[in-house]
Each structure stands twice: as C-alpha cells, then as structure tokens.
C-alpha positions, -999 to +999 in steps of 0.1 A: +155-021+195+182-016+168+173-002+135+171-026+105+183-018+070+170-034+038+189-025+006+173-024-028+199-029-056+185-025-091+218-026-108+228+011-111+202+023-087+206+014-050+189+027-019+184+017+017+151+013+037+155+021+074+131+004+098+131+013+135+120+036+163+125+074+167+142+076+133+127+110+123+150+129+146+180+112+130+167+114+094+195+137+083+221+109+091+202+085+068+202+107+037+233+100+016+257+129+013+253+130-024+216+134-020+217+162+004+208+193-017+205+228-004+167+228-009+142+204+007+106+204-002+084+184+022+049+174+012+026+160+039-011+160+050-031+175+078-030+143+099+008+140+101+019+176+101+037+171+134+059+144+119+066+167+089+077+194+114+101+169+131+116+161+097+119+198+088+136+206+121+161+177+118+170+187+082+174+224+090+197+215+119+221+194+098+214+194+060+192+220+046+198+256+036+161+259+027+132+237+038+095+243+033+064+222+040+032+219+019+002+205+038-025+188+017-059+174+027-058+137+037-076+110+017-075+092-016-091+122-035-058+141-029-042+118-056-056+139-084-045+160-114-055+191-094-033+183-064-004+171-087-005+205-104-007+223-070+024+204-057+044+212-088+035+248-089+042+252-052+078+240-059+082+261-090+070+292-072+098+286-047+123+283-075+132+247-071+166+237-085+178+205-099+198+196-068+167+199-046+153+170-025+115+163-024+104+145+008+071+127+012+059+125+048+027+106+051+008+075+039+005+060+004-015+089-010+012+114-001+040+091-012+024+083-046+015+119-054+048+134-042+069+107-059+051+115-092+058+152-087+094+145-079+097+123-110+084+150-134+094+184-119+125+196-138+124+161-154+133+145-121+148+155-087+159+136-056+132+119-037+130+107-001+101+086+013+090+089+050+060+066+052+039+071+083+013+044+078+017+006+080+004+002+044+030+027+031+058+012+052+053-023+039+042-016+004+037+018-014+069+034-003+090+006-016+096-002-053+093+031-071+056+031-082+042+067-082+011+081-096-024+097-093-059+085-098-084+094-125-121+089-130-111+058-150-093+041-121-065+041-096-029+050-104-034+051-142-012+082-146+023+080-130+059+069-133+083+043-120+106+065-099+128+051-072+134+070-040+169+077-027+161+065+008+131+053+027+128+060+065+101+039+082+097+050+118+074+026+136+067+053+162+045+070+137+021+040+137+011+048+173-010+078+162-026+059+133-063+053+136-071+017+142-089+014+109-059+027+090-036+003+108-058-027+099-059-015+063-021-017+063-021-051+078-040-064+048-009-057+027+013-075+052-009-106+049-006-103+011+032-112+013+024-144+030-003-153+006+017-148-026+049-166-018+055-173+019+033-198+037+056-197+067+051-160+071+013-164+068+015-191+095+035-167+117+008-140+112-018-165+123+001-168+156+013-132+159-011-110+139-027-098+171+007-086+183+013-068+151-020-050+152-013-042+189+019-025+177+042-047+198+076-033+187+093-066+180+063-081+162+056-050+140+093-046+132+095-082+121+064-079+100+076-048+083+111-061+077+097-094+063+073-076+040+099-051+028+124-079+021+097-098+001+088-068-019+125-059-024+132-094-039+103-090-063+112-055-073+149-063-079+138-092-102+112-072-121+113-034-115+089-024-143+063-051-137+068-072-168+064-105-150+068-116-113+061-082-098+025-085-109+021-110-081+021-081-057-013-072-071-030-101-055-065-089-048-059-055-064-078-060-096-110-067-076-100-041-049-093-013-073-127-018-090-144-015-057-125+016-048-134+032-081-171+022-075-170+038-040-156+070-054-125+073-033-145+090-006-131+073+025-158+048+029-136+021+016-098+023+024-073+008+000-062-019+024-099-028+031-104-031-007-073-053-009-086-075+019-119-080+001-101-085-032-077-112-019-107-132-006-123-128-040-091-139-057-091-171-036-128-176-042-122-173-080-093-198-077-115-223-059-142-220-085-116-226-112-105-258-094-070-244-086-072-240-049-088-259-020-119-244-003-101-249+030-075-223+020-101-198+011-118-203+045-085-200+063-076-168+046-110-152+051-111-162+087-077-147+095-086-114+078-120-112+095-106-121+129-084-091+130-112-068+120-108-065+082-138-067+058-137-098+036-168-093+014-179-064-008-211-064+013-190-042+036-194-013+011-224-026-009-250-003+007-230+027-006-226+014-042-249+021-071-231-001-096-243-035-106-219-065-106-216-061-144-205-024-139-180-034-113-165-060-136-164-033-164-143-011-140-117-039-139-112-033-176-097+001-168-072-015-144-035-014-153-034-052-153-050-054-188-026-068-214-033-074-250-070-067-244-072-094-217-076-089-180-048-105-159-058-119-126-035-130-098-048-165-089-035-190-063-030-227-061-029-224-023-016-201+004+019-189-006+015-201-042+003-173-065+006-169-102-006-147-131-034-158-154-053-142-182-075-173-189-104-164-167-140-166-178-157-132-173-189-149-162-171-165-133-156-132-123-191-117-123-204-145-101-176-139-076-184-102-075-221-108-071-217-133-043-192-110-025-218-082-026-243-104-008-253-096+027-241-128+042-205-116+040-210-089+066-226-112+091-196-135+087-173-107+095-192-099+127-193-136+137-155-140+133-147-108+150-167-119+180-148-152+179-115-132+179-125-111+209-136-143+228-103-161+220-082-134+235-104-119+262-085-138+288-050-128+276 
C-alpha cells in the first residue's frame, strides 16, 4: 500500500502528514532538509520505547550527529507541570541548541507535552510528530495544539505550535491495546458527526474493518479524518470560529476526565464518545435534532465497544451532576463568561452555541450518569457480536 501525504498550508507555515506502513524506518527521508539539525531529542513513553528506538536508529543512520531518548511514564498524568519541567531540563542538561529537532514518539499525551516543550525551549525549536495511537494519528498530532493539564482541567496551559512534519505509521497500531484503539476510533467518528454524513455512513458499514486494523480501511479512515481536520485548521488555526467544531463532545468529556482524576479509568477517547452522545442528547432536548439521530449515533459507538453513558465511570466518581457541570466552567470553551457548546442539527451538521440553559445541561449529565446507560452498552455490544459472528 502506497503512502499518502496530506499537506497543511497555513500561509507561511506548511508541513506534510505522511500516512502509511513501515514509515519509521524511512523517517529520515520525510524530514525536510532545512529541518534536519545536528541534534535530535526524542521523547517517548514506556509503552512505545521500541518505536522510539527505531526512529533513533534511522536518524543516526542518515541525519543526526546526536540523538538521545527520554522515556516517560505512560498515561494522562504525564501531561503535568512536573513532567514539562523534566523534559525541558533534560534537553537543557544536554545543551540543546536552536537548530535542534524535538521528536514526539507516542500518543496524544506525549505529543501534547513534547510539543509544548518544543514551543517554549529556547523560545521554540523544530518539532516532529510521530503519533503511535489512532487517536493521535487522526487528531492530536495534527493542527498544532500543544499543552499540559492542571487541577483545573485539561490542556489549560499550552501553545499553538505547528510541527514540521507528522509521520503516522499504521504499523504502530498493531501493538495498541484494544481499549486504546477504540478510544481513537471515537475521534474518527467525530469527523463524520460534525460535517460529513457520508463518512459516518461509511463508518457504519466499515467501522468493524477499521477496528480490526484492515490496512485499506484504517488508512482511508485516517486520511479522511486528517483531511477533515486539515481543512478546519487551515480555515481557523487559532480556534476563533470553525475549529471549535472539532470539540464536539469535548466540553462534557473533559469535565468527566477531570472528575475521574486522569487516572486511566476513563480514556480521553472514551470521554469523547460519552460526550458526543451527551451533545446529541442536549441537541434533542433543545429541539434541534431528531431523537433518531441520537439513537443512531449511540448505537454505532456502543456496537464497536465504546461507552456512551457516564454510567461507565459513575461508580468511580464522587462528584454530583452539579459539580461536574461546574468543571465545565474551567474548560477552554468559555467565552465572555458563557460556556460554548457544540450542538447538532443532525449527523454531519454541527454548530457552536452559547445559548444553552444550565439546567438542561445538568439534566443531560444526571441522566447519563444513570445505570441504564451501561446496560444499553452491554446489549448493543452483544448485538454487534451476533451480527458478525458468522463473518
């Protein structure tokens, strides 16, 4: 299967996103000559150290005079002030220069943290993204959002900082735990829900193939997702308008992640899956969207094995619905003192609104926390297994 290239052109800043198989061994060929510094600093985590070593070997063979690897603990808690300081001081201790290249090899946590370090060390050095999870390949590695979490919420400290190249090797997905793969699939579905009904319908037919890592299906899903995000980022790099649509489900999801304490019991993609259903639910209650669309979206997410209700995490939460709604007030999508929600008029027709009654939001949260949501997930997953048991 030939590699695919998606180009992001921000008018003065342009970079390529490579999508294909066995790309890590050829990564040096994909790094533009003007980017190739003498020093390469690779940041990774314990789960993907083997991939980081492949990148290191390839760079030392062709590009690098110096290359070192920093291995961090996996998990959302790594996106912290403490780890940000650790990454920066690790590079400073090795006398990083302004022509150095910082390389993130890992999922969204590593990409976000490393990108923020690259944006701020020496006031900015070259940055390469090597996403190794489906979520990172279709979402977090593209578009230049970097940052860390705080006790007040996700990604509240960071910078817009574009990479010089993104290398998405789908071979890395074969070692991804099933739960992590499905979490990434939630972000794939998001692109169909916000602006592309045809893509959502394709996922209804081929989502099982994507989750089974069929090479053609997963490559098409990644390319379609990346092109969708690229179009949005090119039109609105700093999220002043249309780019906010990419946050469908994230206002709810980020609040649930904060409530869960970023301890691994609720993955980001799982929170997004739940949050997207809540966004459709809220839209139905506001009279904007048909109940049939909500049911269709929830069924598809549940069928592939994703949680669709906050009941999935409810036994581990101590916060009340009111407290979870309060956590939304710390989200970045607050503007002029009002909380912006991404709502929908239907599948593939999302828009931004700040005119949402808080009481209605509270009802959506409360109902999602109810126990019936988990039983629905189990019922639909059984239906999924039955539907494909003969295939």
